MITOR-6697 format. One line per field, with one value per residue (C-alpha): z, x, y. Coordinates in pm, whole numbers, plus 50000, padded with zeros to 5 digits. Each point is the difference from the previous one (the first is absolute). Layout:
w [Z  ...];
u [X  ...];
v [Y  ...];
END
This chain:
w [64522  50208  50007  50115  50276  50108  50000  50160  50357  50328  49969  49675  50104  50370  50088  49704  49995  50382  49978  49728  50222  50273  49802  49727  49713  50154  49954  49623  50020  50048  49690  49781  50132  49993  49651  49851  50101  49731  49735  50128  50013  49642  49862  50205  50136  49885  49635  50077  50296  49789  49726  50255  50080  50378  50226  50329  50079  50196  49704  49764  50236  50075  49629  49876  50269  49971  50377  50270  50245  49785  49996  50381  50046  49759  50207  50319  49835  49872  50344  50168  49734  50007  50380  50021  49726  50139  50345  49846  49847  50332  50173  49721  50046  50376  49956  49772  50232  50317  49864  49854  50287  50237  50195  50084  49743  50163  49980  49642  49916  50145  49799  49687  50062  50018  49673  49818  50126  49868  49675  49912  50172  49919  49680  49818  49665  49820  50265  49980  49622  49922  50235  49917  49702  50210  50285  49769  49894  50363  50125  49710  50033  50378  49962  49723  50086  50343  49843  49737  50271  50220  49710  49895  50359  50057  49656  49779  49760  49958  49894  50312  49789  49880  50330  50161  49779  50024  50217  50336  50034  49880  50017  49868  50201  50076  50108  50227  50143  50057  50196  50203  50112  50059  50215  50232  50009  49747  49710  49657  49823  49667  50133  50034  50301  49851  49861  49626  50052  50219  49748  49725  50210  50113  49648  49847  50278  49947  49622  50010  50285  49790  49715  50240  50192  49965  49998  49726  49782  50018  49817  49689  49988  49922  49677  49666  49816  50079  49828  50231  50304  49884  49907  50335  50190  49800  50064  50368  50023  49847  50249  50289  49888  50048  50375  50022  49829  50233  50321  50030  49987  50253  50240  49971  50031  50297  50180  49922  50119  50320  50103  49906  50179  50325  49986  49887  49963  49708  49794  50028  49991  50365  50268  50116  50343  50068  50285  49768  49731  50138  49991  50328  50122  50078  49649  49819  49672  49991  49772  50267  50270  49781  49919  50365  50066  49782  50196  49670  50087  50357  50173  50318  50156  50141  50106  50118  49787  49835  49657  49757  49914  49712  49919  49976  50359  49887  49753  49981  49945  50341  49921  49919  50319  50205  49852  50069  50364  50034  49871  50280  49783  50190  49710  49703  50105  49696  49936  50023  50265  50027  50062  50374  49986  50059  49794  49706  49847  49641  49810  49848  49630  49901  50087  49758  49688  50193  50218  49715  49882  50361  50067  49681  50102  49694  49981  50184  49675  49906  50341  49955  49650  50138  50264  49729  49795  50297  50072  49630  49972  50316  49948  49634  50069  50334  49841  49701  50228  50219  49689  49898  50347  49998  49643  50093  50295  49847  49633  49992  50328  50090  49654  49816  50245  50309  49905  49623  50020  50224  49890  49875  50313  50220  49807  50040  50377  50037  49808  50217  50319  49878  49919  50344  50175  49770  50106  50369  49949  49772  50259  50267  49767  49923  50375  50067  49674  49955  49830  49822  49735  49706  50190  50089  49636  49893  50207  49805  49676  50134  50072  49649  49849  50190  49958  49710  49747  49937  49989  49740  49788  50012  49913  49684  49885  50124  49852  50193  50346  50194  50294  50263  49904  49997  50341  50163  49848  50108  50357  50024  49876  50223  50321  49960  49922  50266  50258  49921  50024  50330  50142  49935  50012  50208  49907  50274  50232  50092  49758  50093  49879  49963  49655  49924  49674  50171  50075  49653  49766  49730  50118  49857  50202  50069  49726  49740  50122  49759  49730  50196  50061  49624  49923  50257  49847  49650  50123  50214  49723  49745  50225  50116  49642  49880  50261  49978  49726  49678  49896  49790  49623  49976  50248  49802  49684  50191  50103  49642  49880  50248  49865  49633  49804  49790  50090  50231  49906  50154  50341  50006  50236  50111];
u [43381  49705  50155  50330  49821  49813  50329  50238  49887  50141  50258  50133  49973  50082  50179  50198  50259  50013  50089  50256  50145  50083  50035  50209  50074  49775  49696  50028  49788  49692  50081  50055  49707  49732  50085  50078  49654  49843  50197  49851  49657  50021  50128  49825  49674  49850  49909  49861  49791  49866  49899  49828  49768  49953  50044  50142  50264  49761  49757  50273  50111  49640  49911  50330  49998  49621  49959  49851  50246  50291  49837  49968  50365  50104  49801  50171  50342  49902  49884  50323  50209  49797  49993  50376  50052  49756  50166  50312  49797  49829  50337  50110  49688  50062  50362  49900  49725  50206  50275  49786  49750  50300  49844  50116  49973  49689  49799  50116  49888  49650  49962  50116  49755  49711  50103  50049  49659  49830  50197  49948  49674  49793  50178  49989  50152  49915  50169  50313  50030  49956  50280  50276  50154  50014  50150  50271  50091  50014  50210  50248  50060  50020  50265  50216  50009  50167  50234  50108  50060  50203  50202  50091  50085  50234  50147  49914  49814  49625  49920  49992  50066  50327  50070  50041  50308  50133  50278  49999  50321  50285  49821  49692  49679  49961  50367  49941  49687  50192  50263  49733  49819  50315  50145  49702  50035  49727  50063  50085  49697  50098  50051  49712  49957  49729  50084  49959  49714  49812  50045  49875  49704  49886  50028  49804  49738  49946  49980  49751  49812  49965  49853  49761  49872  49620  49968  50266  49855  49650  50135  50067  49645  49869  50188  49809  50222  50245  50280  49930  50066  50359  50049  49854  50246  50288  49895  49935  50359  50129  49808  50107  50365  50013  49963  50194  50312  49994  49963  50366  50119  49735  50101  50374  49978  49761  50248  50288  49806  49888  50356  50155  49719  50037  50378  50154  50352  49885  49904  50351  50200  50105  50052  49669  50152  50089  49793  49853  49909  49654  49711  49906  49660  49869  50093  49871  49828  49641  49893  50102  49804  49686  50035  50059  49628  49920  50223  50158  50329  50124  50317  50126  50306  50162  50331  49855  50230  49716  50108  49849  50214  49845  50210  49988  50055  49960  50287  50220  50304  50168  50243  49711  49809  50317  50038  49633  50036  50323  49814  49744  49716  49758  49790  49799  49784  49775  49705  49623  49740  49878  49639  50076  50129  50359  50288  50108  50342  49871  49877  49665  50060  49657  50077  50290  49811  49765  50277  50253  49899  50004  50342  50131  49849  49776  49719  49673  49802  50220  49940  49625  50017  50167  49727  49732  50180  50023  49628  49910  50211  49865  49635  49978  50124  49821  49668  50057  50080  49697  49780  50158  49921  49641  49940  50146  49762  49684  50028  50214  49891  49651  49849  50213  49966  49784  49712  49966  49664  50126  49889  50243  49934  50077  50321  50107  49932  50195  50292  50006  49980  50291  50204  49924  50121  50304  50093  49994  50206  50246  50028  50098  50256  50132  50039  50162  50182  50242  50252  50053  49746  50194  50066  49631  49910  50269  49815  49681  50190  50137  49644  49885  50303  49928  49622  49837  50283  50074  49627  49928  50302  49907  49642  50119  50286  49898  49662  49986  50036  49683  49819  50133  50359  49945  49830  50262  50282  49858  49941  50346  50177  49795  50028  50372  50094  49776  50125  50364  49944  49810  50262  50289  49837  49683  49683  49739  50245  50365  50232  50057  50360  50277  49998  50362  50144  50136  49642  49855  49905  50272  50119  49686  49853  49624  49990  50111  49834  49708  50220  50014  49624  49944  50210  49801  49677  50095  50129  49692  49764  50168  49996  49640  49894  50146  49824  49656  49737  50121  49907  49675  50038  49804  50238  50302  49851  49939  50367  50113  49778  50156  50347  49909  50106  49680  49810  50273  49926  49654  49864  49850  49717  49902];
v [19585  49878  49653  50151  50195  49686  49814  50252  49976  50125  49723  50148  50365  50000  49680  49869  50279  49979  49631  50071  50275  49748  49674  50160  49764  49730  50225  49961  49682  50220  50205  49692  49799  50267  50125  49657  49878  50216  49812  49672  50160  50127  49668  49732  50137  50330  49921  49653  50115  50287  49758  49774  50291  49961  50298  49865  49740  49772  50013  49883  49722  49895  49974  49857  49731  49951  50011  50222  49843  50128  50345  49998  49894  50278  50252  49876  50040  50344  50115  49883  50175  50322  50023  49954  50258  50258  49974  50150  50283  50076  50030  50236  50214  50003  50115  50289  50124  49951  50227  50275  50014  49969  49713  49647  49721  49845  50323  50053  49647  50056  50325  49815  49713  50246  50165  49668  49879  50313  49992  49632  49899  50309  50110  49666  49912  50325  50214  49789  49961  50372  50104  49753  50180  50319  49800  49866  50355  50115  49711  50002  50377  49964  49730  50145  50374  49956  49741  50259  50263  49764  49859  50357  50088  49703  49922  50299  49766  50067  49642  49777  49690  50154  50174  49659  49946  50358  50137  50176  50197  49784  49661  49827  50044  49627  49978  50298  49835  49675  50198  50179  49682  49791  50283  49939  49621  49919  49761  50142  50147  49847  49646  49755  49773  49777  49656  49943  49752  50249  50285  49769  49877  50347  50144  49711  50006  50373  49955  49712  50171  50316  49799  49824  50303  50024  50381  50029  49722  50154  50308  49789  49863  50348  50085  49974  49749  49721  50194  50297  49781  49945  50366  50113  49779  50149  50361  49929  49873  50326  50215  49778  50007  50379  49948  49674  50134  50302  49793  49883  50363  50110  49720  50056  50379  49978  49773  50237  50305  49828  49910  50334  50189  49809  49965  50327  49854  49786  50305  50144  49677  50037  49735  49850  49928  50365  50156  50264  49743  49913  50244  50170  49885  50349  50115  49693  50090  50119  49713  49750  50181  49993  49630  49906  50062  49697  49761  49890  50170  50041  50117  49831  50170  49684  50157  50333  50216  50196  49877  49749  49699  49808  49693  49621  49889  49638  50021  49690  50223  49978  50283  50234  49910  50052  50350  50077  49894  50200  50306  49953  49868  49776  49871  50124  50295  50043  49768  49971  49918  49639  49892  49993  50358  49892  50137  49784  50050  50016  50304  49905  49930  50127  50366  50044  50117  50229  50146  50026  50353  50123  49847  50167  50337  50030  50262  49934  49959  49703  49842  50049  49850  49685  49970  50026  49733  49764  50038  49956  49685  49837  50096  49899  49647  49959  50098  49770  49707  50060  49995  49668  49859  50131  49871  49660  49968  50155  49897  49685  49839  50124  50059  49745  49709  50037  50236  50019  50182  50284  50347  50263  50204  49698  49932  50364  49992  49675  50150  50312  49796  49784  50311  50145  49683  49998  50357  49901  49682  50183  50277  49747  49844  50349  50063  49663  49917  49707  50231  50330  50102  49856  49676  49954  50061  49749  49737  50075  49946  49671  49883  50101  49826  49678  49982  50189  50041  49627  49918  50271  49902  49629  50095  50175  49775  49653  49909  49670  50154  49913  50158  49755  50074  50377  50005  49777  50206  50337  49883  49841  50315  50232  49795  49929  50361  50155  49748  50079  50377  49974  49759  50236  50344  49964  50188  49964  49821  50028  49818  49637  50002  50250  50154  49920  49871  49687  49888  50066  49715  49977  50342  50167  50289  50043  50267  49744  49681  50047  49841  49673  50030  50042  49689  49800  50135  49876  49660  49931  50122  49772  49690  50050  50078  49668  49784  50164  50028  50171  50353  50001  50036  50325  50167  49875  50153  50323  50017  49931  50282  50245  49926  49964  50311  50016  50316  50120  50360  49997  49904  49653  49915  49650];
END
């Protein structure tokens, strides 16, 4: 359960169902990739790393590749991955606090940064470990209870997983949802707009990234026996699946409720172009008024009729646009506030899970429970990631390479300083993210897929892989993947190219490019390994011993 809490971050709790709500079928890549990664982890990595007996990823890479340089490169990869990942968590923390303190997203983010700093930097490992099982219980109840209420409310079925396939009136719920969104010019909810190669690439990048994530792998170093590492991965998958099988229903029902709340005609099956179809601005629901304070949902009365028209004004259906113009609609009036304060014609995806109980009119205690779950999810992962960053800097870099005789007190101070700097950088990235929470986190998985995952797998299954090959491969995968993401999405700078499918390499989006980075990593590692000095015999014997079944029931130390 602690592993599941560490794993199910703000991206899983807050953003994944929000992305599914607006991407529809295309959002299934996140479900498949993030759960499938645990299968890879259980089969390819966890038992072997446990048998090796090292307690951080850079330690394993440094010892397996008999090189401090390899350890340093692994730390660099780890820091890039963790910073990208924690940026998504910080944005999630900011969204929760901005709504429930009724302040803008920037103020909420600053409050969240202060809490994460106190929680991770002053609390340390003990404070984090002892709370994660409780956090799992909070976040899973917070996610499933509102889903049960809303599923009952819409379909009469208490199980959200089954509610998704139930009927509303005389038609299936998903058919009804398809009708609702197409009536407003959006594409069908149940049709995917991603190419097959992009779906495959994103799913594989998320799977391999999951297996290569440092803060997840560390969990499997701490179990008593090698067998327990496999069993732990299996149970973690069960606990994670409770949330992940509920997410599609949460996303679909949130989308349905949003449209039928804003556009009253859709609830009754009336004509969306009728004058009374759109909600009057002065009588807009209370939940919308509360969320407007955050800037994550805004209303802009473009045609001055005092009513909200929420529709796809960029629809390619000319007949639909002609009807909208004939009805006096002047453009989509529901969206969010951009960084410059200007109105953007998109509702922020990251509010959907938190706003869902309010949209559905559920009791206040359910709304509070969801807020607690969102905070638990974001804080547990943010704190775990900050500890990984501080341990990488203080233990793997300073004590392991540059100052081996540093005192324990000095190491602790260095770790806390690193975590403090990490909070500030992550806060900036949370304020100025290159995408929604789940997208930012997907980039972190792409980096892990391209850099650490192939190097760890080669270290276990290719006894002849040497340090030169591993270092060259890691750097190639990291630089290529990071460069591609920055080029199309921008992180500290504006994107250098339009993020459109026509410009993508092989039609693969930035979320899935980690697969190409991983292939480049393996190819470069193999070529460099062949033309440089061979791996020493004692390291080859060490690798054989990790994989040899003798003594597999007990932890081996080398």
